[in-house]
VEXTOR-232863 format. One line per field, with one value per atom (N, C-alpha, C): x, y, z; atom name; residue number from 0. Coordinates in pm, whole numbers, padded with zeros to 5 digits, always signed. Layout:
N
xx	[X:...]
yy	[Y:...]
zz	[Z:...]
atomo	[CA:...]
num	[NUM:...]
//
This chain:
109
xx	[+03299:+03364:+03370:+03535:+03645:+03595:+03527:+03566:+03689:+03720:+03846:+03833:+03951:+03962:+03994:+04035:+04081:+04172:+04091:+04233:+04233:+04107:+04120:+04176:+04291:+04350:+04426:+04435:+04532:+04682:+04765:+04885:+04971:+05117:+05198:+05266:+05296:+05348:+05482:+05520:+05638:+05778:+05863:+05975:+05978:+05821:+05803:+05768:+05705:+05638:+05747:+05868:+05982:+05952:+05862:+05862:+05887:+05917:+05965:+05825:+05809:+05678:+05636:+05762:+05694:+05659:+05622:+05595:+05662:+05781:+05890:+05962:+05962:+06024:+06168:+06215:+06336:+06391:+06310:+06372:+06405:+06539:+06473:+06424:+06374:+06268:+06311:+06444:+06488:+06523:+06528:+06552:+06731:+06833:+06977:+06982:+06889:+06888:+06911:+06871:+06887:+06994:+07069:+07179:+07280:+07254:+07378:+07346:+07266:+07250:+07331:+07294:+07351:+07514:+07568:+07679:+07752:+07704:+07740:+07748:+07671:+07600:+07743:+07786:+07881:+08065:+08022:+08212:+08194:+08053:+08083:+08113:+08059:+08070:+08236:+08284:+08395:+08487:+08525:+08597:+08524:+08407:+08425:+08466:+08472:+08549:+08713:+08753:+08881:+08981:+08854:+08884:+08927:+08861:+08791:+08888:+08936:+09088:+09206:+09202:+09350:+09367:+09202:+09237:+09255:+09195:+09225:+09370:+09468:+09578:+09689:+09648:+09706:+09714:+09569:+09563:+09647:+09643:+09720:+09865:+09937:+10058:+10141:+10073:+10108:+10088:+10169:+10152:+09994:+09943:+09832:+09861:+09844:+09804:+09771:+09659:+09627:+09759:+09874:+10002:+10054:+10039:+10163:+10111:+09979:+09904:+09910:+09934:+09955:+10076:+10156:+10304:+10322:+10251:+10283:+10221:+10117:+10052:+10107:+10204:+10278:+10373:+10432:+10590:+10541:+10405:+10389:+10321:+10280:+10242:+10408:+10505:+10579:+10643:+10666:+10699:+10621:+10524:+10377:+10438:+10472:+10517:+10596:+10704:+10867:+10824:+10746:+10746:+10642:+10548:+10436:+10565:+10692:+10739:+10818:+10816:+10931:+10815:+10766:+10657:+10767:+10707:+10766:+10673:+10782:+10722:+10663:+10598:+10552:+10653:+10775:+10912:+10953:+10952:+11026:+10978:+10841:+10758:+10769:+10759:+10777:+10903:+11034:+11146:+11174:+11086:+11101:+11025:+10895:+10797:+10894:+10990:+11062:+11158:+11218:+11320:+11289:+11167:+11109:+11112:+11015:+11004:+11133:+11202:+11336:+11373:+11407:+11432:+11342:+11210:+11145:+11183:+11179:+11251:+11366:+11478:+11601:+11583:+11485:+11464:+11404:+11321:+11286:+11374:+11425:+11538:+11663]
yy	[+10556:+10459:+10389:+10386:+10357:+10170:+10100:+09971:+09911:+09816:+09742:+09665:+09673:+09672:+09571:+09466:+09313:+09261:+09159:+09128:+09221:+09321:+09423:+09525:+09546:+09685:+09706:+09846:+09910:+09857:+09819:+09777:+09815:+09854:+09942:+09972:+10071:+10097:+10129:+10070:+10065:+10063:+10121:+10081:+10008:+10062:+10012:+09903:+09829:+09684:+09582:+09623:+09513:+09468:+09545:+09490:+09625:+09550:+09671:+09706:+09787:+09837:+09768:+09654:+09614:+09456:+09454:+09302:+09230:+09210:+09110:+09170:+09061:+09093:+09115:+09208:+09252:+09216:+09103:+09059:+08956:+08841:+08707:+08625:+08557:+08425:+08367:+08351:+08287:+08399:+08349:+08464:+08440:+08461:+08443:+08445:+08489:+08504:+08362:+08263:+08137:+08049:+08081:+08080:+08111:+08258:+08317:+08256:+08226:+08184:+08064:+07974:+07848:+07845:+07952:+07957:+08040:+08078:+08148:+08052:+07962:+07882:+07748:+07738:+07657:+07725:+07814:+07883:+07898:+07933:+07957:+07812:+07736:+07608:+07523:+07573:+07523:+07588:+07735:+07805:+07742:+07712:+07636:+07544:+07424:+07314:+07330:+07452:+07434:+07476:+07619:+07666:+07504:+07440:+07315:+07228:+07201:+07146:+07156:+07307:+07366:+07368:+07414:+07355:+07206:+07111:+07024:+06945:+06986:+06959:+07046:+07119:+07186:+07135:+07088:+07009:+06876:+06831:+06675:+06671:+06809:+06856:+06932:+06972:+06987:+06903:+06879:+06798:+06796:+06687:+06741:+06744:+06850:+06829:+06702:+06655:+06534:+06449:+06425:+06330:+06409:+06512:+06550:+06536:+06541:+06532:+06350:+06284:+06145:+06101:+06148:+06152:+06209:+06298:+06385:+06266:+06228:+06109:+05992:+05952:+05786:+05834:+05984:+05977:+05985:+06058:+06068:+05931:+05874:+05757:+05598:+05659:+05557:+05625:+05784:+05797:+05758:+05730:+05696:+05559:+05463:+05337:+05292:+05403:+05414:+05451:+05562:+05601:+05491:+05455:+05293:+05130:+05182:+05039:+05074:+05176:+05148:+05202:+05153:+05170:+05229:+05359:+05450:+05436:+05467:+05463:+05596:+05642:+05786:+05872:+05768:+05917:+05942:+05831:+05881:+05975:+05950:+06051:+06193:+06160:+06299:+06390:+06294:+06349:+06400:+06399:+06376:+06508:+06541:+06667:+06755:+06728:+06858:+06905:+06787:+06873:+06919:+06869:+06962:+07111:+07102:+07232:+07348:+07251:+07355:+07376:+07293:+07352:+07468:+07422:+07540:+07676:+07698:+07786:+07840:+07778:+07814:+07863:+07786:+07891:+08018:+08040:+08173:+08265:+08229:+08321:+08324]
zz	[+00789:+00845:+00730:+00686:+00587:+00550:+00452:+00452:+00410:+00438:+00389:+00260:+00224:+00088:+00047:+00134:+00105:-00008:-00034:-00146:-00260:-00322:-00401:-00382:-00295:-00248:-00330:-00326:-00463:-00437:-00550:-00563:-00578:-00516:-00559:-00666:-00682:-00842:-00879:-00963:-01016:-00933:-00898:-00856:-00708:-00629:-00525:-00484:-00611:-00645:-00663:-00684:-00743:-00872:-00907:-01097:-01207:-01273:-01393:-01470:-01534:-01622:-01715:-01769:-01891:-01814:-01677:-01571:-01579:-01589:-01557:-01423:-01364:-01254:-01233:-01088:-01126:-01000:-00889:-00759:-00803:-00716:-00745:-00671:-00732:-00696:-00570:-00525:-00410:-00322:-00188:-00083:-00082:-00058:+00018:+00184:+00195:+00353:+00429:+00384:+00458:+00435:+00306:+00236:+00381:+00354:+00475:+00572:+00629:+00776:+00775:+00727:+00675:+00705:+00620:+00567:+00702:+00815:+00910:+01025:+01032:+01073:+01078:+00976:+00927:+00985:+00933:+00994:+01108:+01206:+01306:+01403:+01340:+01384:+01356:+01300:+01233:+01327:+01341:+01430:+01617:+01626:+01760:+01753:+01661:+01687:+01693:+01584:+01611:+01721:+01825:+01955:+02010:+02036:+02131:+02100:+01961:+01945:+01989:+01988:+02040:+02189:+02270:+02382:+02441:+02398:+02393:+02380:+02333:+02267:+02379:+02446:+02550:+02642:+02663:+02779:+02823:+02673:+02694:+02704:+02661:+02670:+02823:+02902:+03027:+03128:+03221:+03310:+03397:+03484:+03501:+03673:+03709:+03863:+03900:+03905:+03979:+03945:+03893:+03915:+04009:+04002:+04124:+04235:+04263:+04394:+04422:+04325:+04344:+04412:+04350:+04374:+04541:+04562:+04711:+04785:+04749:+04863:+04855:+04720:+04782:+04823:+04837:+04955:+05058:+05089:+05231:+05306:+05197:+05244:+05294:+05196:+05240:+05353:+05371:+05492:+05588:+05641:+05708:+05754:+05626:+05662:+05725:+05738:+05763:+05958:+05961:+06120:+06165:+06113:+06172:+06198:+06133:+06138:+06284:+06333:+06486:+06598:+06668:+06747:+06873:+06885:+07008:+07137:+07256:+07376:+07382:+07525:+07564:+07564:+07672:+07693:+07561:+07495:+07343:+07245:+07200:+07166:+07216:+07360:+07427:+07366:+07419:+07388:+07217:+07163:+06987:+06959:+07026:+07052:+07076:+07188:+07300:+07172:+07095:+07016:+06895:+06844:+06740:+06795:+06914:+06939:+06967:+07011:+07036:+06890:+06797:+06675:+06626:+06635:+06564:+06625:+06741:+06857:+06803:+06763:+06745:+06601:+06520:+06377:+06389:+06470:+06506:+06548:+06630:+06710:+06627]
atomo	[N:CA:C:N:CA:C:N:CA:C:N:CA:C:N:CA:C:N:CA:C:N:CA:C:N:CA:C:N:CA:C:N:CA:C:N:CA:C:N:CA:C:N:CA:C:N:CA:C:N:CA:C:N:CA:C:N:CA:C:N:CA:C:N:CA:C:N:CA:C:N:CA:C:N:CA:C:N:CA:C:N:CA:C:N:CA:C:N:CA:C:N:CA:C:N:CA:C:N:CA:C:N:CA:C:N:CA:C:N:CA:C:N:CA:C:N:CA:C:N:CA:C:N:CA:C:N:CA:C:N:CA:C:N:CA:C:N:CA:C:N:CA:C:N:CA:C:N:CA:C:N:CA:C:N:CA:C:N:CA:C:N:CA:C:N:CA:C:N:CA:C:N:CA:C:N:CA:C:N:CA:C:N:CA:C:N:CA:C:N:CA:C:N:CA:C:N:CA:C:N:CA:C:N:CA:C:N:CA:C:N:CA:C:N:CA:C:N:CA:C:N:CA:C:N:CA:C:N:CA:C:N:CA:C:N:CA:C:N:CA:C:N:CA:C:N:CA:C:N:CA:C:N:CA:C:N:CA:C:N:CA:C:N:CA:C:N:CA:C:N:CA:C:N:CA:C:N:CA:C:N:CA:C:N:CA:C:N:CA:C:N:CA:C:N:CA:C:N:CA:C:N:CA:C:N:CA:C:N:CA:C:N:CA:C:N:CA:C:N:CA:C:N:CA:C:N:CA:C:N:CA:C:N:CA:C:N:CA:C:N:CA:C:N:CA:C:N:CA:C:N:CA:C:N:CA:C:N:CA:C:N:CA:C:N:CA:C:N:CA:C:N:CA:C:N:CA:C:N:CA:C]
num	[0:0:0:1:1:1:2:2:2:3:3:3:4:4:4:5:5:5:6:6:6:7:7:7:8:8:8:9:9:9:10:10:10:11:11:11:12:12:12:13:13:13:14:14:14:15:15:15:16:16:16:17:17:17:18:18:18:19:19:19:20:20:20:21:21:21:22:22:22:23:23:23:24:24:24:25:25:25:26:26:26:27:27:27:28:28:28:29:29:29:30:30:30:31:31:31:32:32:32:33:33:33:34:34:34:35:35:35:36:36:36:37:37:37:38:38:38:39:39:39:40:40:40:41:41:41:42:42:42:43:43:43:44:44:44:45:45:45:46:46:46:47:47:47:48:48:48:49:49:49:50:50:50:51:51:51:52:52:52:53:53:53:54:54:54:55:55:55:56:56:56:57:57:57:58:58:58:59:59:59:60:60:60:61:61:61:62:62:62:63:63:63:64:64:64:65:65:65:66:66:66:67:67:67:68:68:68:69:69:69:70:70:70:71:71:71:72:72:72:73:73:73:74:74:74:75:75:75:76:76:76:77:77:77:78:78:78:79:79:79:80:80:80:81:81:81:82:82:82:83:83:83:84:84:84:85:85:85:86:86:86:87:87:87:88:88:88:89:89:89:90:90:90:91:91:91:92:92:92:93:93:93:94:94:94:95:95:95:96:96:96:97:97:97:98:98:98:99:99:99:100:100:100:101:101:101:102:102:102:103:103:103:104:104:104:105:105:105:106:106:106:107:107:107:108:108:108]
//
């Protein structure tokens, strides 16, 4: 059975170790991965923020469907008020319904 070398394990030589033969490091002391991650995060955040602002500005320029619905509701309420002012008898209402039906039949035929 082979035993573990522990901390006394054999070291990598030459180019695989990242050191020059004279003992000086060739690799940088600090890694640039963290900087790149931050840069990418800032760029992505900026693009996202720009897209959000463009989307919000388009919404404010277009007329709101809610405003259209409010206008229709106000119109229908005004028509209901006019219709409610003149109470009809049953005979008058029946005559109106028959007249509407005749108009509908004439439109179809």
